C-alpha positions as a Markdown table, in Angstrom:
| # | Residue | x | y | z |
|---|---|---|---|---|
| 1 | Met | 117.6 | 101.2 | 67.0 |
| 2 | Asp | 120.6 | 99.6 | 66.5 |
| 3 | Ser | 120.2 | 98.8 | 62.7 |
| 4 | Pro | 123.2 | 97.7 | 60.7 |
| 5 | Gln | 124.0 | 100.8 | 58.2 |
| 6 | Val | 122.8 | 99.5 | 54.8 |
| 7 | Glu | 119.3 | 99.4 | 56.6 |
| 8 | Trp | 119.2 | 102.5 | 57.7 |
| 9 | Ser | 121.3 | 104.6 | 54.7 |
| 10 | Leu | 118.4 | 103.0 | 53.0 |
| 11 | Phe | 116.3 | 105.8 | 54.6 |
| 12 | Asn | 118.8 | 109.1 | 54.1 |
| 13 | His | 117.0 | 110.4 | 51.1 |
| 14 | Val | 113.8 | 109.7 | 53.2 |
| 15 | Thr | 114.6 | 111.1 | 56.3 |
| 16 | Cys | 115.5 | 114.0 | 53.8 |
| 17 | Asn | 112.6 | 114.7 | 52.3 |
| 18 | Ile | 110.3 | 113.7 | 55.2 |
| 19 | Ser | 109.5 | 117.4 | 56.0 |
| 20 | Ser | 109.9 | 119.3 | 52.4 |
| 21 | Ser | 106.6 | 119.2 | 50.2 |
| 22 | Val | 106.0 | 117.8 | 46.9 |
| 23 | Asp | 107.5 | 120.9 | 45.2 |
| 24 | Glu | 110.7 | 121.0 | 46.8 |
| 25 | Val | 111.8 | 117.2 | 47.0 |
| 26 | Thr | 114.6 | 117.7 | 44.2 |
| 27 | Ile | 115.9 | 113.9 | 43.6 |
| 28 | Leu | 114.3 | 112.2 | 40.7 |
| 29 | Gly | 112.6 | 109.3 | 41.7 |
| 30 | Ala | 112.4 | 110.4 | 45.0 |
| 31 | Leu | 108.6 | 109.6 | 45.3 |
| 32 | Ala | 108.8 | 106.5 | 43.0 |
| 33 | Met | 106.3 | 103.7 | 44.1 |
| 34 | Asp | 109.0 | 101.6 | 43.9 |
| 35 | Leu | 110.8 | 103.2 | 46.5 |
| 36 | Ile | 108.2 | 104.3 | 48.3 |
| 37 | Glu | 107.4 | 99.8 | 48.3 |
| 38 | Gln | 110.7 | 99.1 | 49.2 |
| 39 | Val | 110.9 | 101.4 | 52.0 |
| 40 | Leu | 107.2 | 100.3 | 53.5 |
| 41 | Gly | 108.8 | 96.5 | 52.2 |
| 42 | Val | 112.3 | 96.9 | 54.6 |
| 43 | Leu | 109.5 | 98.6 | 57.9 |
| 44 | Tyr | 107.5 | 95.8 | 57.3 |
| 45 | Asn | 110.0 | 93.4 | 58.2 |
| 46 | Ala | 111.0 | 95.7 | 61.2 |
| 47 | Glu | 107.7 | 95.2 | 62.4 |
| 48 | Val | 107.5 | 91.4 | 61.4 |
| 49 | Lys | 111.1 | 91.2 | 63.6 |
| 50 | Val | 109.3 | 93.3 | 66.6 |
| 51 | Glu | 106.7 | 91.3 | 67.1 |
| 52 | Arg | 108.7 | 87.8 | 67.1 |
| 53 | Leu | 110.6 | 89.5 | 70.3 |
| 54 | Asp | 107.8 | 90.5 | 71.8 |
| 55 | Gln | 106.4 | 87.0 | 71.3 |
| 56 | Leu | 109.9 | 85.4 | 72.6 |
| 57 | Lys | 109.6 | 87.8 | 75.1 |
| 58 | Ala | 106.7 | 86.7 | 76.5 |
| 59 | Ser | 107.4 | 83.1 | 76.1 |
| 60 | Arg | 111.2 | 83.6 | 77.7 |
| 61 | Met | 109.0 | 85.6 | 80.9 |
| 62 | Lys | 106.3 | 82.7 | 81.3 |
| 63 | Glu | 109.4 | 80.2 | 82.0 |
| 64 | Ile | 111.1 | 82.4 | 84.2 |
| 65 | Ala | 107.4 | 82.7 | 85.7 |
| 66 | Ser | 106.4 | 79.7 | 86.4 |
| 67 | Lys | 110.5 | 78.9 | 87.7 |
| 68 | Asn | 109.7 | 81.4 | 90.3 |
| 69 | Gln | 106.5 | 80.2 | 91.2 |
| 70 | Val | 108.0 | 76.9 | 91.9 |
| 71 | Glu | 110.7 | 78.3 | 94.5 |
| 72 | Leu | 108.0 | 80.4 | 95.7 |
| 73 | Glu | 105.6 | 77.3 | 96.7 |
| 74 | Glu | 109.0 | 74.9 | 98.2 |
| 75 | Ile | 109.8 | 78.6 | 100.7 |
| 76 | Phe | 106.1 | 78.5 | 101.6 |
| 77 | Ala | 105.7 | 74.6 | 102.3 |
| 78 | Gln | 108.6 | 74.7 | 104.6 |
| 79 | Ala | 107.5 | 77.6 | 106.4 |
| 80 | His | 103.9 | 75.9 | 106.6 |
| 81 | Lys | 102.1 | 78.2 | 105.3 |
| 82 | Glu | 99.1 | 77.4 | 102.6 |
| 83 | Ile | 98.9 | 79.7 | 99.2 |
| 84 | Asp | 96.8 | 79.8 | 96.4 |
| 85 | Ser | 99.5 | 78.8 | 93.6 |
| 86 | Asp | 97.2 | 78.3 | 90.8 |
| 87 | Ser | 95.9 | 81.6 | 91.0 |
| 88 | Ala | 98.7 | 83.2 | 91.6 |
| 89 | Arg | 100.3 | 81.6 | 88.3 |
| 90 | Lys | 97.2 | 82.8 | 86.2 |
| 91 | Lys | 97.5 | 86.4 | 87.3 |
| 92 | Ile | 101.2 | 86.5 | 86.4 |
| 93 | Met | 99.6 | 84.8 | 82.9 |
| 94 | Ala | 97.2 | 87.2 | 82.7 |
| 95 | Leu | 99.7 | 90.2 | 82.8 |
| 96 | Ile | 102.6 | 89.0 | 80.9 |
| 97 | Asp | 99.8 | 87.9 | 77.9 |
| 98 | Ser | 98.6 | 91.1 | 78.5 |
| 99 | Gly | 102.1 | 92.9 | 77.1 |
| 100 | Asn | 100.5 | 96.1 | 80.2 |
| 101 | Val | 103.5 | 94.9 | 82.8 |
| 102 | Glu | 107.2 | 95.7 | 82.1 |
| 103 | Pro | 109.0 | 92.6 | 82.8 |
| 104 | Ser | 111.6 | 94.0 | 85.4 |
| 105 | Glu | 108.8 | 95.1 | 87.4 |
| 106 | Leu | 107.3 | 91.7 | 87.6 |
| 107 | Leu | 111.2 | 90.2 | 88.5 |
| 108 | Ala | 111.6 | 92.8 | 90.6 |
| 109 | Asp | 107.5 | 93.1 | 92.1 |
| 110 | Arg | 108.4 | 88.9 | 92.9 |
| 111 | Arg | 111.7 | 89.2 | 94.7 |
| 112 | Glu | 110.0 | 91.4 | 97.0 |
| 113 | Leu | 107.4 | 89.2 | 97.4 |
| 114 | Ala | 110.3 | 85.9 | 98.0 |
């Protein structure tokens, strides 16, 4: 993961001790509660950032899907073909909301349909 060196340097002592038993930890204070809480705080902040990025990604995917849906509707209208655009839109939005679809796959599938 692309993290600033300052952030990952906070974890150097943790990664050194991760596979050690309590008796093998030789650095004084390495198991201190304030240090553990600091590490947990950094992990929590990273988790919050990931959640925000996931929400942003889903929002952007919905925008792109809606735009593509409008383009497809125009193409089908010019070809005098009727489609159930509401149903298609609901399915796409449900897929995005579920998080069970990879955005690049969704876009590739939509391009194949066009």
